[in-house]
N, C-alpha and C positions, 0 to 999 in steps of 0.2 A: 252241507252247511261248513264253510269253513271253520278249521279248530280256532282260530282266534276270534271269531264272532260268537263262539259258544263260551269261549273263555270270558268274553267280554260282556255276554249275557248273564251266565253265574255271576259273573262279581257285583251286578247292578242289580240283582235278584236279593244276595246277601246283604249290600248297602242300605237296601230297602227295608228290608226285615228290622223290627226293633228289637234289641236288647232284650233277653229274658229279664224279668222282673225281680227282686231279690228280696228277702225279708226286711231288708231296712226301708223298704219304698213305702209300703202301706201304713209304716209307723211313723214315718217323716209325712205323709199326706194326711194321717188321721184327723179327722176333724177333732174340736173340743169333746165332743158329746162320747166320742170313744175314750176318752180318759176319766181318770176318778184320781180326786186331790187326795192324798193320805191323810190322815188327821195327825194334827203336831202329837195329839195325847197316845197316836201309836207308833211314836219317834222316840227312840233312846239316843241320844248324843255320848259319845264316849272319847275321851282323850287319852289315846295312846301313844304317849311319848310325845307330847305335844302336836300330834298331829290325829283329827277328827275320823271317827268312823261313826256312821249313821246304820242303825238299826230299826227295820221295819217289824214291828209286833206281829204277831198273829193270834189274837185275843178266844177267836172262835174255836182254834186247836186246842187250845191249851191254856183255859182259861184261870185258874187257880196259878199256877207258874207263871204267867203274865201278870198277873197283879201282884205278884210275888216281886216280879224285876221291877217294876214301877215303884215298888215300898222301897227296896235298895237302893231306885236309884235317887229316890225323894228325900230318903232319911241320912243318905252320905255313908251309906253301909260299906261303898266299896271304897271309901279313902284309905290309902294305903296299902292298894289290892295291884296285883303285879299279873301280867303274861308270865307264865311261868312252865310253860310245855308248847312244844313247839315241835311235830312230829312230820317230818316230809310228806306229800302225800296223801295225810290222813286229817289234823286238827290242829287249833291254836287253839289254846285253853287259858282259861283266865279268871281270877279272883282273889281272897286272900288265903286262899290255899298254902299260895305262895310266900307269904309273907313271916319269917320267922318268931314273929311277937305271935303270932297265934299258933306254933308248931304245939303246944304242949294243951291246949285246951281251944274248942271252936271259938270265934268270934259269937258274943250272942244274937239272934237275929233281930232285927227293929221289930218295935211295937207293930202288930198288923199283921207281918208275914207269918205264912203258916208253914210250919214243920216240915212236916210230912204231908206234900198235896196228895191229893188223886191223882191215880194214872190217868192222865192225860193225853193217851197217844193214839185214840182213833174214836171216830164218831159211827153212829148207826145210819145208813145210805138212806135209811128215810127220812134222815134231818138233813138231808144234805141234795145240792141241783148241781150235777156233774155236766160239763160238757165235756166229751168224750175226746180226746186226744187223736184217735183215729188212727195210732198205731199199736203193736202187740208192746206188752211190757213184761219181761221178765219175772218181778218179782210180784206180781199183782195180776188178777183177772183182765182189771184194765184201769188204764191211767186216764188220767182228764185233768180239770181245772174246776176249781168253784171258788170263785169273787177273789180271781187274782191269785191262787195259790194252786201250782202244781199238786195234785192227791192222788193217792191208788184204792180202787177199789177188790176190796178183797173178797175171797171165797166165801167169806162166814159172814157176809153183810156188811161189815165196818168198814170203813174210810179212813185213812189216813194220809197228814203230810210226808212230804218224799224228803230225803235230807240230799240236796242236789247239792252244789257248788255255793258256799256263802251262805250257806243256813245254818241256823244258830241253834243248839240245843243244851240241855241241861246237864251236868254230869252229874254221877250219883253213883253210889257204892251198890254191893250187889243185890238181887232182887229180892223182897218186893220195896226198896226203898227206891223213892222217885227222885231224888235230890228235890232241894229246896230252890232253887234259881240263882243261889248265893255263886256258884262255880258254874260259869260256861264255856261253852266250846264251840269254832267255827270250824266247817268242812272248807279246808286249804289244798285238796286234791279232786283225783274222782270222786264221782258220787256216794255216797255212802250211805247205800240203800237197806242194808242187813240191819242198820239203827230204826228203820222204819218199825213204828209199833212197839218197840223196845227203850226208845228215849223219849222223853216229851220234846216237841221241837217248839220254840217260843219266837222266832223271825228269822228275818233273813240280813246281809249287809248290804243296804244300797248305795252306798257310799262308802270311800274308804278302804274298799276290801284290798288295795296293797299295803296297807298298812297292819294288815296281819296274816296275808299270805307270804308278806316279805323278808319275815323277820328272820334273824339265826334259828337252825333247829337246836334244838334240846341234845346233848348228846350223853346224858343219863340216862338209866332205866325207864320206858316207857315214852323216851323224847323229854321226860322233865330237864331243866337245865341241869346242870354239874354244879358242884362246890367250884368257884370263881367265875362260872358264867355271866354276866349281867342281865337279871331280870327287868324287863322292860314295864315301868312304872306307869300306872292306869290314873291320869289325872282325874278330874270332875268327871263324873258321869251323872245326866240328868234326863228331863223328859223336855221334847222339842217344846210344848208347851208352857214351860217353867219360867223359857229363857226369855230375855227382856227382846221385844221386837225386830230391833235391830242386828241380836245374833242369831236369829230363826234362818231357815232355809224349808222352802217350799217343795214339797215334792210328789208327783202324780204316776197312776200306773194305769195299767190298761189292761183291765178286767175282760172277760172271755163276755160275750155276746154284740159284738157289735161285727159289722162286716171286714172294717180293717183290723180284728182279732183272728177273725177266720181266715182271712189272707196272708196274714203274718204267720200262723200256725201252718199253714200247706205249704205255702213258699217254703216254711226252715224243715218242714217233715222231707221236700224233695228235692230241693236245692238244685232247679235243671240250672241256675246260672253258671256251676262250676263247670257246665260245657258237659257231665256225665252224672247225669239226677240219682237220687236214694231213693229207696223203695217205702222208707219210713225212716221214723226219730225214735231216740227215748224220750221221756218224759223231760228229763233235765236239761236236754239240747235245747226245747224250746224254751228257751227262757223269758218270761211275763215282760213286756218292757217298762222300765220305769225311769223316770227321769224328774231333771230337777224342773220348777218353775221359776223361769226367768221372770223378774220384774220389767 
């Protein structure tokens, strides 16, 4: 057969082959049944220098700390708070700790807040229902998902949430201090998995992450803003459920359990649409789909 006919046949075969599916395909095609609306009680809205940041809380993992966060938001405790520490490829940290008015003594906690919550860093495997990721995890015996959150299963039988990009933790002093939740940080760089089971994880940023990650880096020790650097003001902080209807935004996430989620995880792990696929993925690379609910 002449070469021209072989080339034509190959060309037609390529044209007839559909392009590989991407991880975005099952997410965009997912039926409503694959999605779960996030309760407005589990959403904290934070004004960062006039720009909105929305944090989804994780009460199943750190119930005492999350209860404190809600109390701080509802009491106006964070009035006068600032973003006062930004470390490149590490964290953005905020709270009243950067306010000079409280340098000499700690700001009193609001009524109902617990000063020293228990170490809500992990839970027993017997109290969880894990869907495995299907790839190995360098920091645990197995990684997977539980109710829409990435988790790690450890050899001692404990399960902890994983510190991925955008996830929010509680700043604290030396162990056994667990921190009250009055000072929080968000991961703005590569996953900070060494924090797993060492710092309470209270949630993740699901909207406005750029308003935390793109801030100027601190130039003083440990990334704290140096004298003369502008500390970024925190405006109103509230629970979404407490906002008037006209100010609320509805969000949804895709938890594990549906065929859409299973295909999304598979395609994200293997990435055949790149041309040269991968054999697996780390848990923080498989971000749980979250988005706004458009009215």
